[in-house]
N, C-alpha and C positions, 0 to 999 in steps of 0.2 A: 372313630365311632363314638368315643367318650364324649367329645364336644358336640357331636350331632345329637346324641340322646339328651344331653343337658339342655340343648336348644329346644328340642321338642317338648320337654317337660315345662320349660319356661313359657313357651307359647300357650300350652294348655292351661297353665295357672292364670296367665293374663286373660285369656278368653273367659275363664270361669269368673274371675273377679270383676271383669267389666260387664259381661252380659248377664251373669247370674243375678246380681242385684237389680239390674234394670228390668229383667223379666218379672221379678217379684213385685217391683214397684208398679208395673203396668197391669198386673192381673188383680182386679178387685175381689175375685172370688177366694183368693188365698188369704185367710184370716191371720195365719201365723206361720212362722218358718217351719213348724212341725207338720203342717198340712201339705201334702203333695198332690197336685192335680193329676187326673188320669191323662195319659198320653193318648192322643188321637192319631192313628195311622192314616196318612193321606191315601185315598183310594185310587187317585189318578196319576200317581208318580211312580216312576221306575227307580227304586232306591239303589239298585245295583249298577255299577259302572259297565258301560258297554265294552265290547272287545276293543274297539278303536280307542276308547278313552283309557282303558287299562294300558294299552300299548303306548299311547302318548304319555301317560303318567310315568311309565317305566323309562321311556326315552329321555324325558326331561330330568328325571331323578338321576339317571346315569350320567347325563350331561353335567349336572351340578357336581356330581361326585368326581367326574374327570377334571373339571375346572379346579375343584378344591384340592385334589391331589397335586395338581400342577403348581400349587403355591408353596409346596415344601420340597426341598431337594431330595429328601429320603423317599418320596413317593412319586418321583418323576416317571419311573417305569410303570407304576400303576396307572398314572394319568395317561401315558402313551397307550397302554393296553385298552383302557376305557374308551379312548378316542377311536382306536382301531375298531373296536366292537361296534361303536355307534355308526361309524362310516360303513362298515360291512352290512349292518342292518339297513342302513339307508339304501345301499346298492341293491339289496334284495327287494326292498320295498319299492324302489324305483322301477325295477324290472317287472314286478308282478301285479302292482296295483294301479288303478286309475288315479288321475290327479286329485279327484274329490276324496279318495280313500286314504291319501298319504297322511302319515302321522305327524309330519313336520313340513313346514314351508321351505321353499328354496332359500329364503333369507336365513332361516335357522340352520339349514345344512351348510350353507356358505360360512356361517359362523363357526360350525364345528371344524370344517377344513382349515379355517384361519387359525383357530386355537391350536390344532395339531401342527400346523406349519410354524407357528410361533415357538412351540415347544421344540420342534426339530431344529429350528434356526438358532435360537438363543441358547438352548441348553444342551441338546444332543449333537449339535454341529453337523447335522445331516443336511447340507445345503441343497443337494439335489432333491431329496425328499420334500424339503420345505418348499422349494420352487414348484414342484409338481402340485402340492397341496394348494398353494396360494393361487396358482393359475386356475385350478378347478374352482376355488372359492369365487374368483372374479367371474368365471364363466357362469356360475350359478346366480351371482348377484353383482352386476357391473358397478353398482353404487357402493360397494363395500369399501369404505375408506381404509379400514385397518388392513385388509388384504392387499389393497393397492399400495399402501405405504410399505408393507412388508416386502412386496415384490420389488419396490424401488430400492430398499436396503440391500436385498440380495443382488440386484443388478449392479448397484454401486460397488459392492465388494468385489464383484467379478471384474468390473471396469478398472478398479484400483489395482487389482492383481495384474491385469494386462498392461497397465501403465508401468508398473514396477518391472515387469518382464520385457518392457520396451517393444511390445507387439504392436505393429502398425498395419496389419493385414485387413482385408475387407471384413472379416468376422469381428475384429476388434472395433472397427468403425460402426458396424451394424449394432453391436452391443451398446456402444456409447449412445447412439441415436435412440435406441429403445429405452435406455436408462433415463435420458432426458425427457422422452415422451411420457414415461410412467410417472416421473416426478411432477411433470406439468399436470398430469391427470389427477394426482393427489391434491394439488393446489386448486384444480378446477372443482373437485368435490368438496374441499374444505379450504377456503381462501385464507384462513388464519392458521393453517398448519405450519407452525414456525420451524419444525424440524425439517419438513420437506423443502421449505424455502431455503434453509441453511444448506442442506445437501445440494440442492439445485444451484445455488449461488457459488458454493465452493467448487463443485465439479465443473460448472461452466467456466469459472475463472481458470481452473487448471487446464481446461481444454481450449482456452483462448477465446471463448465466446463471452467477451467482456460485457456487451450490452445486456445479454441475458442475466449475467451475474449481477449487474447493477440493478436490474428490475427486482431480482430476488432480495438483495440486501436492502433496497429501498422499502420493500414490503416488510422486512424484519424491523426496520426502524419505525415503521408504523405500528406493528404488532407489539413490539417491546421498545418503546421510545427512550427508555432510560438505561438501556444496555449499551454502554460505550463501545463495546467490541464491534457491534454492527456498524456504527457510525465510522469507526476507524477503518473497517474493511471497505466501506463505501468510499471513503476518502482515498484509499490506495487505488481502488478501481478507477476513480475519476482521474487520478494522476497518470494512470496507464494511457488514458485517452487525451492527456494534456488539457483536461478541463479543470484548470487551476482554481477558478473562482468557486466551482462546485466543491472541489476538494477542500478549499479553505473553509467553507461553511460546515463541511462534515467534521473537520478537525476542531473547529471552534466549538461544535457541539460536544465533542469528546471532552475537551478541557472544561467545559461548563458542567458536564455530569461528574467528571472526576478531575478536579483541579490539581490533584497530586500527580497526575499522569505526565511525568517529565518527558518521556520519549515522544508522546503525542504533541506536547507543547513545543518540543524541539523541531518536530516536523512542521508544525504550524509556522514557526519562525522562518524556516527555510522557504516555505511557500510565500510568505510575505516578501522575502528577498526576491523570489522569482517574479512576483507580480509588481515589484517596484514600490511596495508600501514599506519604505525603510524605517519610518518612525514606529510602525506597528511591530516590525521585526525586532528593533532594538528593545522596545518595551517587553516583548515576549521573552527574549533571551535574558533580559535583566530579571524577570520573574523567576526564571529557571535558576539563575545564580543565587537569588535570595532563598529559594526553596532548598537548594543544596547547602547553603550556609546554615539554614535552620536545622536541617537533618544532621549536619556535622556537629552542631552545638548540642543537639539532643541525644547524641549517641550514648552518653554516659548513663542515661536514664531509661534505656530500652530493655533493661534486664539482661539475663544471661542468654547468650546466643553462641552458636558454634563458631569456631574460627573460620570454617568454610563459608558460612553465611555472611560473616563480617567481611571476609575477603571479596566475596561476590558483590556485596553492596558497595564496597569501596571502588571496585573496578567500574561498576555501572555509573556511580556518581562521578568518577574521574572522567569517563568518556563523555558524559553529559556536559560536564564543565568545559571540556575541550571544545566540543561542538558549539556550545553557547558562545564562548569567547571568539571562536572563528567566525560565527555568524554575525556577531556584533561588529567585528572588525570590517567585514565586507559591507555592512550597512553604513557604517561611518565613512568608509571610503567613498561609497556612492553619494554621500552627503557632503563630500569634500572636507571632512573633518580629519585632518592628518594626524593630530596628536592622539586622538582616541583610537583611530584605526591602527596606528602603530602600537599603542599600548596593548590592545587586546590580542593582536597577532603575536606580539612578544610573549604575552602570557601563555598563549598556546604552545609556543616553543619551550618555555620554561616547564610547563606541565608535562610535556612529552619527555623532556630530559629527566625530570624526576621519575617518571615511570621507567625509563631505561635504567636508572640507577637502583631501582627497587625490585628488579627482577629476581625472584627467588623460587626455589622448588622446581620440581619437574626434572626431566633428563637434560643432559648437556645439549642434545639436539633441540629440545623444546625451547630451552633458554636462548639458544643461538638463533632460532627462528623468530622468537619474540624480539630479540635485539635488532635483527635485520628489518623486521616490519616497522619497528619504532624509528629506526634510522631513516627509513624512507619517508615516514610521516614527518619527521623533523626537517628533512630535506625539502619536502613539499611546502611546509609552513614557512621555511626560510625563503623559498622561491616567491611565495605570496608576499612576504615582507619586502623582498627586493622589487617586486612589481609595484608595490605601494610607493616605494622611494622613487621609482621611475615616473609614476603618475603624478607625484607631487614635486617633481623636479629637484630631487635630492640625490644627485648622481654619485657623490662620494660615498654616502652610506649604502647606496645600491651596489657599488663596486665591492665594498667590504663584505656585504651580505652574500653576494654571488660567489665571492672568493672563498668563503667558508664552505659553501657547497662543493666547489671544485676541489677543495683540499681533500675531500673524502671520495669524490667521484669526478675525476678530471674529464670524463667523456659525457657528462650530463648536458645534453644539447640545450635544454631551456636555460640553464645557468650560463652557458657559453654565449647564447644569444643575448641574455640580459646584461651580462657584463660588457659585451661588445657595444650595446646601445648606450650603456652608462658612460663608457669611455668616449663615445661619439658626442654625448651631451657635454663632456668635459673638454671637447676639442682635442682629445688625444687620438687623432685619426689613425695613426699607425697601429696602436693597440686595438682600436675598434675594428679595423680591417682584419687584423690577425684573428681575433675571436669570432667575428662573424663568418669569416671564411672557414674556420675550423668547424663551426656549427653546421654549415652547409655540407662540408665534406663528410661529417659523421651522420648525416640524416638523409642518406641516399634513398631510403625507402619512404620517407615522410616529407610532406610539403611543409615549408616554413615561410609562409607569405610575409610575416613581419620581418624576418631576417633578410629575405630577398629585397624587400623595400628599403630596409635600413642601409644595406650595403650599396644598393643602387643610388640612394640619396647621398650617401657619403661620397661616392665617386662624382656625383653631380656637384656637390659642394667644392670638391677639389678641381673639377673640370677635367678629370682624367677618366679613361676607360668608359667613355660615354655610351658607346655601342653596347658594351656588356651591361652597363647600368640600365639601359632601356630594356634589354632582354630580361634582366632580373626583376624589374618592376612589372613588366608584362606577365611574367610567370606568377608574380604575386596576385595580379588582377584576375588571373584565371580562377583562383580560389575565392576571390571576393570582388566581383566586377563593379559593385556599387560602393567600394571603399573610397571615401573622399580623400583620405591620407595617401592612398596608393595613386590615385589620379593626380593629386598635387605633385607627387614625386615624378611621375611620368611627364607631366606638363613642364616641370622645372628642368628636367633632362632635355626635353625638346627645345626649350628656351636656350639652354646652354649650347645646343647643337645648331642654333639659328633657325630651327623649324618653327617659325612663329605661329603659323596657322594651327598646326597640330598642338602647339603649346597652349594657345588660347582656348581651343576646343576642349582640351582635357582640364584646364584650370577652371573654366566656366562650369564644367560638369562637376568638378570637385566642390565648388561653392554651392552647387545645387544640393549635394549630399551633406556638406558640412557648412551651412550658412553661418555668417558672422565669425569666421575663423581668420584672425589678423594675418597669420603667416601666409595663408593661401591668397588673401586679398593683396598682400605685398607682391607676391609672385605674379599675380594677374596684372597688377598695375605696371610692373616692369615689362611684361609682354605687350600690353597695350601701348606703352610709351615707345618701345622698339618698333612696333608696327605703325607708329605715327598716329595712333588714336589718343591724342592728348586729353580730350574731354573725358573719355571713358577712364583713362588712367587717373585723372584728378578726382573723378567721382568715386572710384574704388578706394583711393587713398583717404578721402573724406570719411568714408564708411569705416575704414580701419582706425582712423584717429578718434572717431566717436566711441569705438570699442575700447581703445587704450589712449585716453587723452594725454597721459603723461609720457608717452613714448616719443622721445626726441628724434629717433631714427625716422619715424613716420612723418613728423612735422618737417624735418630737414628735406626729406625726399619730396614732400608736397611742394615746398617752396622752390626746390630746384626744378621740378617739372613745370611749375607755374611760370618760372622765369625763362624756361627754355623756349 
């Protein structure tokens, strides 16, 4: 009341200062400030407030008082009581008076219900009462944005509780549908209601309605274009739909708004890898490494910080560095740059080993779990390195790398497969067969098409177990019917079996999927030659020689076929 009285006094003083001087200046009969004119009472005016006006004045005064009390925590109960009295008066008024006699409009009463609902929901935690009030407010004024938004919040809270309780009955489904409908209604009433868009996008995403979520977050990027979080959310949603180009644009926007966002930049690099833009991927990952180096060099000038904060920052930086080196390695591998691909994946292994050696704190179980997790990551990184050696035809290093994995996990099937293929490349067929067979034996529940193909091809090279070899490669083809490598193996096996028509059919199909592959061309030339198709054999060999002009084997075979 103290503040209200002061406000009234201030208003009266202002009115006097503004209008008092103006009245004096406009009345020529007043000769001096000491002279006061006679007041003339208007004869045709009713100077007293009518009954309706007095009731309306009291209603809106009480409303202002209720709203004012609601601004302070100590007066919440007073605010609630004032709203209760207003609504009670409205209910009496609504029952006894005609529409023309009502002291407040339906819009105004809707406002009162909304204010009491807000008080109940936000402060008093009376969710049921708040929902009753807000539904009444919407009934009175369907265009009430505040009431519709409050109902949306109430329904969202109830849906969230049902999700946590893992309720999947028809009532939960109906509640979810109503929540989404009410959120859409808020946006219909106010297209720039960013909180409604955020609620709708988040809940739609969690409920699996990705298109609806995308629509909401796209609207948020329009309403608040410089908030990187919405662009990031949109990028993640696009990834869920495998819309990689759209996801790329969203993440590019994130790093434009916040260049220091290392996690978003890392994701951007991964997307460049997936879309085959290896140069952009390398550039992106190198920027991350530069940022991390800058952060490390500037740590001494960051002021005092808790050990916990420093440790968390170190962990995040370490993970970002590992991901960046791993991404660069994959990109360089795709670009056939063996040295750089090898360097960066070795750096990943080194960083992971450093993390293993620096495990501190926590319980023994926690430290043990961390070591187990890091050991697996080191194993996976070594396997990637071994695959790089296989891809670049460095079988001796591949053997050494896979052997390190098997020293700690002798039953790790991918390493058994890899070392078997490496020994095959070294023409150590006995060891190759041993490891490949062991990999197959240990993978009874998983298909290993590459292993089946490798063992089948190994038997074809030896000219032994050809029936089993054909079955192995056919099993591989079930997993990948369009694999040129598998079709080549099967064609080569049929050639060894003397089934020339089947051999030619599969080898021609292999060339269709892997054109300009010298090894497949050589197999096809042999099959044509055995079939008596000399011209086709020479034509295929000429194609192989063009691909590898310095290959003496191809030239010798060409001359032999030509002379035959």
